[in-house]
Each structure stands twice: as structure tokens, then as C-alpha cells.
C-alpha positions, 0 to 999 in steps of 0.5 A, spaced: 391 442 881 388 435 884 383 431 880 379 430 887 381 433 894 381 431 901 373 433 902 371 429 896 375 423 897 372 423 904 365 422 901 367 417 896 372 412 900 369 407 905 374 409 910 372 415 914 375 420 919 382 419 921 382 412 917 382 416 911 389 416 910 390 419 902 389 427 901 389 428 894 387 424 887 392 427 883 391 424 876 387 418 873 386 414 867 383 407 866 390 404 868 394 408 872 392 413 878 396 418 882 394 420 889 398 424 895 398 423 902 401 428 907 405 425 914 403 429 920 401 428 927 393 428 925 395 421 921 391 415 926 398 411 925 403 417 927 408 415 932 411 421 937 416 417 939 418 415 931 417 422 929 412 419 923 408 413 921 411 406 920 412 405 912 408 398 912 402 403 912 403 405 905 399 398 904 393 402 906 395 408 902 395 404 896 389 400 897 385 407 898 388 409 892 385 404 888 379 405 892 378 412 890 380 411 883 375 405 882 369 410 885 371 415 881 371 411 874 365 407 876 362 414 878 360 411 885 363 408 891 364 401 890 365 395 894 372 392 895 377 388 899 384 386 899 385 379 897 393 379 898 400 383 898 406 380 894 413 383 893 413 388 898 419 392 899 421 398 903 427 402 903 425 406 909 422 404 916 418 411 917 415 416 913 417 422 917 412 428 919 412 433 914 413 428 908 408 429 902 408 422 899 406 420 891 402 414 891 402 411 884 397 405 883 397 401 876 393 396 874 397 389 871 392 384 871 384 384 871 379 378 871 373 381 874 371 382 880 379 380 881 384 386 880 392 386 881 395 393 881 403 395 882 403 400 887 409 405 888 410 410 894 415 415 892 418 422 896 420 426 890 424 421 885 426 417 891 422 410 891 420 409 898 415 403 897 413 398 892 408 392 893 403 388 888 396 388 891 390 384 889 383 386 890 376 384 889 372 390 886 365 391 884 359 388 886 361 382 891 355 379 893 354 372 892 361 372 890 365 366 894 373 367 895 
């Protein structure tokens, strides 16, 4: 059973409607979160000609998993923005219709309000995408980046 299902995620994520790309938050602790996304024709980035979603959309899925976990930990929706992406690697060009993707994010650096996460997307035991994203989170009013 999921920690948060799609409907509750829509309440806490700033992305609304079809831009919300993750379907579940499966588990969460203070350093690691596990989300899930189902690829189907309703995905905003679904390309019928490709038969799926380009794998670079993984970056947004990773960022949304970070945002969902931060909101749950803070018990409120928090502001945030992606500052950088590093070490992006994709083993597939497309997530296919019907794929169920596991999105893992693990904090590997923290200097509030800046945090870095290692993100991985898997289908079963196969790692499809990995990247590190650096984000600013929390009350960002008055911050200069």
C-alpha cells in the first residue's frame, strides 16, 4: 500500500492537472523516498508516434518525488526550485506505455536551503535513468541564488 496515492499527491504538489507526473509516494524516511509513475496516454508528455514518454522527463519525475517527500516531512507544501542537474544518464530513450516506474531519491548533500539528491528510475530490477539534482527548498523569500 502506498504512503500517498495520486489524489493526495495532487493536493500537496505545486504541479497540477496533467503536469503532475508521479502517481504514488510508496515510502519515505528522512534520507530516501520512493515514488511510482505509470506511463499511459494521459501523460502530458506522451508521444503517440514514439509509443511513450521521452526518458528525459525523468528529471521532472525525480524533482516531483523530492517535492512530495519534502511536503510530507514538513507537513505542508514547501517552495522549491531545481538549481542544477548533474551526471544524467539514460539507458533507454523512451518510457513505454504501460511501464510502471519506480522513482528513488536519496539526499546526499544538505546545506539548507540547498540540497542535492541522487535520483534513479527503475523498471523492475533494470535501472533506466540516473541523475543528481540540486534544489533549493523551504522558505525562499529573500534568498539570492
